[in-house]
N, C-alpha and C positions, 0 to 999 in steps of 0.2 A: 422711659417703658418702649415708647415710640422706637428710639433711636437701637434699642437693644434687636429686633426683630431684625431690620435690615444688616446689622452686626452677626445676628444668627445664620441667616441666610447665608453672609458672605463666606463665613467660617464653613457653612454646611459644603457652598461650591469648590472650595479650594480642597476641604477634605473629598469630594467626591473626585474631583481631579487629578488629585494625588493617588488616589487608589488605583487610578485608571492609566496613570501616566506610567508606573512601572512597568504592566503587561506591553504596552503599546512600544515603550523602549527596547524591550526583550524583545519584542517579535521583530522589530525593525532590524536588531542586531542579528538573528536568525536570519533576514531576507538578505542582507548585506553580506555577512558569511559565504554563504550559499552564491551570490551572484561575483562574490571575487576567483571563485573554483569553479562555475559553471564553464570558464572555456579552456580548462585542463583535459587535457586528452589521457584516456590509461591504454596500456597493451589490449584488454578485450575489448574496448571500445573500438580501436584503429583494425584489431584482428577480427573481428567476429561482427559486436552491435551494430558499425556503419554500415556493412554489408548488408547485413538483412534490412537495416532502416531504408539503403537503396533498393533494394529487391521490391519493398512493399510499395516505394513510390514511384518506382516504374509499373510493376505490372498489377499495382492496387489488391484487390480481394482475388485475382485471379492469381496472384503468387502464393497463394494456397497447394494448388493444383501439384507444385513442389515445394514444399516449405524448405525456405534456409536451414542449414545449421539441422541440430537435435536439440536444440534447446524446449522448456515447456511451452506447451503450446497455449497456456494461458498470456504468459507474457506476451506472445509472439499478436496475438488477439487484442493486447493493449497498444503494440506496437505499430499494428497495419493501419488503424484510423490517423495516427500520429502521424504518420509517415505522408498521410494525404496533404499535409500540413506543410509540406516542402517549401520553400521559397516565403514564408510568413516570418520565420525565424532559422538561425544555422542548425543545421542537423545535431549537433551535440545538443545544444538549449534543448531541441525537441523532445531527444532521447531521453537526459538528464530530468526533465519538466515531470517526465511519468514517476521516477524515483521520486525527486522532492514533493509532487502531489503525496506520495503515501509516507512521506515521512510528518505529513500533516495527521494523514489517518493511524500513524502509531501513536503520535503524539495525543491526540483525541483518547484514544484507545487506552491507551495509559492513566489520562487522567481520570476517565469513565470505571476503571478498573480500582484505581486507589482512592475514589469517593465511594464506590460501593464497597471496599473493603475498611474503609477508614470512617466515615462519613464526615470528613473533614474537608473540606472544598479549598482552605489554605492548601493543603497539603498535596491534592489533586491538583490543584495549577501550579504547585514549585515541581510536580512529576511530569506536566506537561511540557512548561519550559527547558525544564533539564533534557527531558529526550531531543526536544528541538537543538538546544545549543551542546549537546551530548559531541565531542569530536568525532568520535567514532561512528555515529548517525550522519553527520555533518559532512566526511570525508566520503563515505562509502554510496552518498547519493551524489553531493555536487560536485566532487570531485572524481571517484571514479564512475559515476554512473550505474552502479550495481544495482540490485532489486531486491538487497536482503531486507529493507522495511516495509516491502510489500508481503512477503509470506510471516514474517514478525508482527505484521500488524494481525494478521490470521490468529497466530498463534495469541496473541493477548487478549484479543475474541475471543478465542475459544476458552482461554483460560477463564476469564469472568465470565463466561457461561456456566462453566463447569461450578464455579462458588455459588453461583445462584442454583446448582441443581437443575440447568437448562442441557439436558444432556444430547437432545436431538442437535441441538443449536452449535453446542462445540465440535459435536462430531462433522458438522456441515462446514466450521470455520477451520476446523485441524484439518480437516480433507485437502480445503483449499489450499493452505498453505505447503502441505506435503505436495502437491500437484505442480507449484512452482518451486519450490526446491527441495530436496531429499535430506536437507539439514534438520526439516520439522521432524525428523526421526528421534531428533535427541531430547525431545520432550516426552517420549512415550514412557519412559519409567514414572515421569510426573502424574501421568494420565492412568496408569497402573494404580499407582496410591493412592489417588484421589477416588480411584474407581473402588478398590477395596475399603478405602475409608468411609464412605458414604452409604454402606448398606446396599451394596452392590445393584445397582438398578440393571433394568431389564438388558438382557442380551439384545435384545432386536436392535435399539440403540446403536450399538456398535455396527451394524450392517450400514448404516448410514455412511462410514466413512469411506471404504469401497467403492458404493453405490456413486456417490458426490465426484471421488476421484475418476470413475471411468467415465462422467459426464464431462469432464474437463478434458478427458484425452479422445475421447470418441467425436469430437467436432473436426479433428486433426484427418480422419478418414472420409468422415461425410462431408466436409470442404472439398476438399482434393477431390474425391469422384464428383461431387455438384458444380464444381469450378470446370475441371474436364469438359461433363456435359455440356456446359454451357458454351464454352470456349468451341466446342465441337461444333453447334448449332449456326454460332455466330461464324465461321468457317466455312460451312457446309456450302456448296454451288448451287445456285438454283435449278 
């Protein structure tokens, strides 16, 4: 009897290690694949994003006096603080770190969605690692440095809120997705179907979408005027 107890403990330890070894291995594979692609540059990075990064690394927040390019303001607000880390790592690594970080957010969002729909944690983890290892996700962030994982994460969070009938949160997440990329409009037919199938929630929830969107756009003009006033104050002679 005494010998059986240590044997059971050993079996339990082995089973515990086996349970966690696969997720850890898959996570390491996802990291290694991204590291392998991170040094590769794309046309968008060379022609646009690298110049935006250089702009903010030189001018800091004053760079919003005349924001570079015509890209979405929320992405520039993510890029500007990362640009202050210039010298810590190569520019291409810092830029892609934003997209890779949101790969993780996207995977967590999908995991949460699958868990809420199925109640099966095993399927949720399969979905999590499926997203992390999906070739299109890997290439989009680590190879091309695109921000599609950002707005897609917000879409998934919005769908999760819709399924839970949390319309205010859904409107917030989906408007954030739209503020990053207009491709989020492709989800509108699904939203309309959900609205009709759910007994038509209060219309006031629909106003959240334009309000949040305007809040993400408004800082462009506010920050530009604020930075301009600060620069004039600093450069004003005594």
